[in-house]
C-alpha positions in Angstrom: 10.7 -32.8 18.3 11.2 -29.2 19.4 13.4 -27.6 16.8 13.4 -24.1 18.2 16.8 -22.5 18.9 17.7 -20.3 21.9 20.1 -17.4 21.4 21.2 -14.2 23.0 19.8 -11.6 20.6 18.1 -8.3 20.2 14.6 -8.6 18.8 12.9 -5.6 17.2 9.1 -5.4 16.9 7.9 -2.8 14.4 4.2 -1.8 14.3 2.2 0.9 12.5 -0.5 2.4 14.7 -3.3 4.1 12.7 -4.5 6.8 15.0 -7.6 9.0 14.3 -7.0 12.6 15.4 -9.3 15.0 17.2 -8.1 18.3 15.6 -8.8 21.6 17.4 -11.2 24.1 15.9 -9.6 26.1 13.1 -6.7 23.7 12.6 -8.1 21.9 9.5 -7.0 24.7 7.1 -3.5 24.7 8.5 -3.1 21.0 8.2 -4.6 21.0 4.6 -2.2 23.7 3.5 0.7 21.9 5.1 -0.1 18.7 3.3 -0.5 20.6 -0.1 2.9 22.3 0.3 4.5 19.0 1.3 3.1 17.4 -1.9 4.5 20.3 -3.8 8.0 19.6 -2.4 7.7 15.9 -3.1 6.5 16.3 -6.7 9.0 19.0 -7.5 11.8 16.8 -6.2 10.4 13.8 -8.1 10.3 15.7 -11.4 13.9 17.0 -10.8 15.3 13.6 -9.7 13.6 11.6 -12.5 15.1 13.7 -15.2 18.2 15.2 -13.4 20.1 18.2 -14.5 22.3 16.0 -16.7 19.7 13.6 -18.1 20.3 10.9 -15.5 18.1 9.8 -12.6 19.2 11.3 -9.3 19.0 8.8 -6.3 21.2 10.8 -3.9 19.3 12.5 -1.1 22.3 14.8 -0.4 22.5 15.9 -4.1 18.7 16.5 -4.3 18.7 18.5 -1.1 21.6 20.7 -2.3 19.8 21.4 -5.5 16.3 21.9 -4.2 16.3 22.8 -0.5 16.7 26.6 -0.9 14.2 26.8 -3.7 11.5 24.9 -1.8 12.1 26.8 1.4 11.4 30.0 -0.6 8.3 28.5 -2.3 6.7 27.1 0.9 6.0 28.0 4.5 7.1 24.6 5.7 9.7 24.0 8.4 13.2 23.0 7.2 12.5 19.4 8.4 9.3 19.0 6.4 11.0 20.3 3.3 13.8 17.8 3.7 11.2 15.0 4.3 9.4 15.9 1.1 12.6 15.8 -0.9 13.7 12.5 0.7 10.3 10.9 0.1 10.6 11.6 -3.6 14.2 10.3 -3.7 13.2 7.0 -2.2 10.3 6.6 -4.7 12.7 7.4 -7.6 15.1 4.8 -6.3 12.4 2.2 -6.5 11.6 3.3 -10.0 15.2 3.0 -11.1 15.4 -0.5 -9.7 12.4 -1.5 -11.8 14.0 0.0 -14.9 17.1 -2.0 -14.2 15.0 -5.1 -14.2 13.6 -4.2 -17.6 10.2 -3.2 -16.2 8.1 -0.3 -17.4 7.5 2.5 -15.0 7.1 6.3 -14.9 8.0 9.2 -12.7 6.6 8.9 -9.2 3.7 11.3 -8.6 2.3 12.1 -5.1 -1.4 12.7 -5.0 -2.4 11.4 -1.6 -3.1 14.0 1.1 -0.2 13.0 3.2 2.9 14.4 4.9 5.8 12.8 6.8 6.7 13.7 10.3 9.6 12.7 12.5 10.6 13.8 16.1 11.9 17.1 14.8 8.7 18.2 13.2 6.3 16.5 15.7 6.2 15.6 19.4 4.5 12.3 20.0 2.8 11.8 23.4 0.7 8.9 24.6 -2.6 10.8 24.2 -1.8 13.5 21.7 0.7 14.8 19.2 2.0 18.3 18.5 2.5 18.8 14.7 4.4 21.5 12.8 2.2 23.3 10.2 2.5 26.3 8.0 0.9 28.3 10.8 2.9 27.0 13.7 2.3 24.0 16.0 -1.1 22.3 16.2 -1.9 19.9 19.1 -4.2 17.0 18.2 -5.7 14.5 20.7 -5.8 10.8 19.8 -9.2 9.1 19.4 -8.4 5.5 20.6 -10.5 2.4 21.4 -11.2 2.0 25.1 -9.9 -1.6 25.0 -6.2 -1.4 25.5 -5.7 -4.8 23.8 -7.1 -3.5 20.4 -4.8 -1.7 18.0 -3.8 1.1 18.0 -4.4 1.4 21.8 -2.4 -1.8 22.2 0.8 0.0 20.9 0.2 3.6 21.8 -0.5 2.9 25.5 2.5 0.5 25.8 5.5 2.5 27.0 7.8 -0.2 25.5 6.8 0.9 22.0 8.6 4.1 21.0 7.3 6.5 18.4 9.8 6.8 15.5 7.9 8.7 12.8 4.5 9.1 11.3 2.5 9.9 8.2 -0.2 12.4 8.6 -3.1 11.5 6.2 -6.4 13.1 5.4 -9.2 10.8 4.2 -13.0 10.8 4.3 -13.1 14.1 6.2 -10.8 13.0 9.0 -7.1 13.2 9.9 -5.1 10.2 10.8 -1.5 9.5 12.0 0.1 6.3 10.7 2.7 6.1 13.4 5.7 3.8 13.0 6.4 2.3 16.5 9.4 0.2 17.7 9.8 -2.1 20.6 13.3 -3.5 21.3 13.8 -6.6 23.5 17.2 -8.0 24.5 17.9 -11.4 26.0 17.3 -15.0 25.3 14.8 -15.7 22.6 13.4 -18.7 20.7 12.4 -18.8 17.0 9.3 -20.7 18.0 8.3 -17.8 20.3 8.3 -15.2 17.4 5.2 -13.1 17.0 2.5 -14.0 14.5 2.5 -11.8 11.4 -0.2 -11.4 8.8 -0.3 -10.8 5.0 -2.9 -9.2 2.8 -3.9 -11.2 -0.3 -4.9 -9.2 -3.3 -6.7 -10.4 -6.4 -6.8 -8.3 -9.6 -9.7 -8.4 -12.1 -11.7 -6.8 -14.9 -14.9 -6.1 -12.9 -13.1 -5.3 -9.6 -9.6 -3.8 -10.2 -8.6 -5.2 -6.8 -10.1 -7.4 -4.0 -8.4 -7.8 -0.7 -8.5 -10.9 1.6 -10.1 -8.6 4.2 -13.2 -8.4 2.0 -12.6 -4.9 0.7 -13.5 -4.4 -3.0 -12.2 -1.7 -5.4 -14.7 -1.6 -8.3 -13.3 -1.2 -11.9 -16.6 0.5 -13.1 -14.9 3.9 -13.4 -11.9 2.5 -15.1 -13.9 0.4 -17.6 -16.3 3.3 -18.3 -13.4 5.7 -19.3 -11.6 2.9 -21.1 -14.6 2.4 -23.4 -15.0 6.2 -23.8 -11.4 6.7 -24.9 -11.6 3.7 -27.2 -14.5 5.3 -29.0 -12.7 8.6 -29.3 -9.6 6.9 -30.7 -11.7 4.9 -33.2 -13.5 7.9 -34.4 -10.3 9.9 -34.9 -8.5 7.1 -36.6 -11.2 6.9 -39.2 -10.4 10.4 -40.3 -6.8 9.6 -41.1 -5.6 13.2 -41.2 -2.5 14.5 -39.5 -4.6 16.6 -37.1 -6.6 13.5 -36.2 -3.4 11.5 -35.5 -2.2 14.3 -33.2 -5.6 14.2 -31.4 -5.2 10.4 -31.0 -1.9 11.0 -29.1 -3.6 13.7 -27.0 -6.4 11.3 -26.1 -3.8 8.7 -25.1 -2.1 11.2 -22.8 -5.4 12.2 -21.2 -6.3 8.5 -20.7 -3.0 7.7 -19.1 -3.3 10.7 -16.8 -6.8 9.9 -15.7 -6.0 6.3 -15.0 -2.8 7.1 -13.1 -4.7 9.3 -10.7 -7.3 6.5 -10.2 -4.6 3.9 -9.6 -2.7 6.1 -7.2 -5.9 6.3 -5.2 -6.5 2.6 -5.2 -2.8 2.0 -4.2 -3.1 4.4 -1.3 -6.2 2.6 0.0 -4.7 -0.8 -0.4 -1.7 0.3 1.7 -4.1 1.8 4.3 -6.0 -1.6 4.4 -2.7 -3.4 5.0 -1.4 -1.0 7.6 -4.8 -0.8 9.4 -4.8 -4.6 9.7 -1.2 -4.8 10.8 0.0 -6.7 7.8 3.7 -7.2 7.1 3.2 -8.1 3.4 0.9 -7.3 0.5 0.7 -10.3 -1.8 -0.2 -10.0 -5.5 -0.4 -12.7 -8.2 2.6 -12.9 -10.6 1.8 -10.4 -13.3 3.9 -12.0 -16.1 1.0 -14.0 -17.5 -1.8 -11.8 -16.3 -3.6 -11.8 -19.7 -3.8 -15.6 -19.6 -4.9 -15.6 -16.0 -7.6 -13.0 -16.6 -9.0 -13.9 -20.0 -11.3 -10.9 -20.4 -8.5 -8.4 -19.6 -7.6 -5.9 -22.3 -4.2 -4.4 -22.8 -5.4 -1.4 -20.7 -6.2 -3.8 -17.8 -2.8 -5.5 -18.1 -1.1 -2.1 -18.0 -3.3 -1.0 -15.0 -2.4 -4.1 -13.0 1.3 -3.6 -13.5 1.1 0.1 -12.7 -1.0 -0.5 -9.6 1.6 -3.0 -8.4 4.4 -0.5 -9.0 2.6 2.2 -7.1 1.8 -0.1 -4.1 5.4 -1.4 -4.1 7.1 2.0 -3.8 4.5 3.5 -1.5 4.4 0.6 0.9 8.1 0.8 1.5 7.5 4.0 3.5 5.3 2.1 5.9 7.7 -0.9 6.3 5.3 -3.2 4.4 6.7 -5.6 1.9 5.1 -6.3 -1.5 5.5 -9.7 -3.2 4.1 -11.8 -6.1 3.2 -15.5 -6.1 2.3 -18.1 -8.7 -1.4 -17.6 -9.5 -2.1 -21.1 -10.7 -5.5 -22.4 -9.5 -6.1 -19.5 -7.2 -9.5 -18.9 -9.0 -10.5 -22.6 -9.0 -9.3 -23.6 -5.5 -11.6 -23.5 -2.5 -9.9 -21.3 0.2 -11.8 -23.3 2.9 -11.1 -27.0 2.0 -8.6 -26.8 -0.7 -10.6 -28.7 -3.4 -9.6 -27.5 -6.8 -11.9 -27.8 -9.8 -12.9 -25.7 -12.8 -16.6 -26.0 -11.9 -16.0 -24.3 -8.6 -16.1 -20.9 -10.3 -18.9 -19.5 -12.5 -18.3 -15.9 -13.4 -18.2 -13.9 -10.1 -19.7 -16.7 -8.1 -17.7 -19.4 -6.3 -19.3 -22.6 -5.0 -17.0 -25.4 -3.9 -18.2 -28.7 -5.4 -16.9 -30.6 -2.4 -17.6 -28.7 0.8 -20.3 -26.3 -0.5 -18.4 -23.1 0.5 -19.9 -20.1 -1.4 -18.6 -16.6 -1.8 -17.6 -14.0 -4.4 -15.1 -15.6 -6.7 -12.6 -12.7 -6.5 -12.7 -12.7 -2.7 -12.0 -16.4 -2.6 -9.1 -15.9 -5.0 -7.6 -13.1 -2.8 -7.5 -15.5 0.1 -5.9 -18.2 -2.0 -3.2 -15.7 -3.2 -2.4 -15.0 0.5 -2.4 -18.7 1.2 0.0 -19.3 -1.8 2.5 -17.0 -0.1 2.1 -18.9 3.2 2.7 -22.3 1.5 5.7 -20.9 -0.4 7.2 -19.6 2.8 6.5 -22.8 4.6 8.2 -24.9 1.9 11.3 -22.6 2.0 11.8 -23.8 5.6 13.3 -20.5 6.6 11.9 -20.5 10.1 10.9 -17.2 11.7 7.5 -16.0 12.9 4.3 -17.8 11.9 2.3 -16.0 9.2 -1.4 -16.0 8.5 -3.7 -14.4 5.9 -5.6 -11.5 7.2 -9.4 -11.5 6.9 -11.9 -8.8 7.9 -12.2 -10.6 11.3 -9.6 -13.2 12.2 -7.1 -14.9 9.9 -6.5 -18.1 7.8 -3.5 -20.3 8.6 -1.4 -22.2 6.1 -3.9 -25.1 6.1 -6.9 -22.8 5.3 -8.3 -23.0 8.8 -10.1 -20.0 10.2 -8.6 -18.5 13.3 -11.0 -16.0 15.1 -9.6 -12.7 16.6 -8.4 -12.9 20.2 -11.5 -10.9 21.4 -13.8 -13.6 19.9 -11.7 -16.5 21.3 -11.9 -15.0 24.8 
């Protein structure tokens, strides 16, 4: 029986197009300085909003702008709009932090380390083949580097006149500049729930050897984290044996350095996780429920447990800027379940190796778990019976549907 319903409605399709830029000669320095000054605005505003001038967190954009706008205009060469965007970016992040505090969760002041700046239609002019961006040295025009195939993102959205540019995040990574452009298409008329567009989610597994593994097959090694965790543990142990007041003060200093180093590292991982989700057009990033993470990851230390929660917090508030949701799901059996056939057994996993005892599927255990975490969200959503668009788990190529069946990309199917 067809249960789809027809209605007169306005449907909005939001997409993020990740566009590589061809910057003109000599523009790199201007863009770099613009991003640095934008980060200065955001971090200055974050510091002020987190502590406030009366000891309370400030979550009002208007109040923050009244207090900081003139100061930051004097301290930077940014246009008025970019200064405002830096302040507002901080306020939104502080708002997310305050909500977590209200829920009794641990969090800290948002800190912006990524080489990124926010542009809207006042600070940038978006064309179909290039963009004109405000910088500390005036406007810079950058051509887009797009795939020749108009059906492959981001060409699919940039070349489609029905999609309107709304705003964009300028980002610098691996020696190149990118625009993460938020685009909107509005359709009016008769629509059916069964005709809704497919959406995809990114499953993420957290672990001791790999701090994060995405369902797209991207790994973030924990080698650096584990190395410094061991080094700081040795320093603390040596100082604690002394027992003097000076040694106690040094222990506290080591703790602050450890936290600072790890927060920078986790910010980097969070930024790359979001890039992975945006680059694969994912609507949600799905983590396992962190409430029992020490039980689910037996070898995890208290530092790992802290890092998992902090990483989730960073992804949660950063992803909001890109219109990407962040959710947690029940992690039971995600490490023992075969993401291909669904067979669940403790013998399926041995260390980092996964081999299904039923169908023979073999892969890295953390990667298999990341797919199961995404599938867990799909099953939860299906059981909720809330209708809406079909959702799949995003892989490196293609997707998995709620039954665990592989669906190749459209270009392969053709």
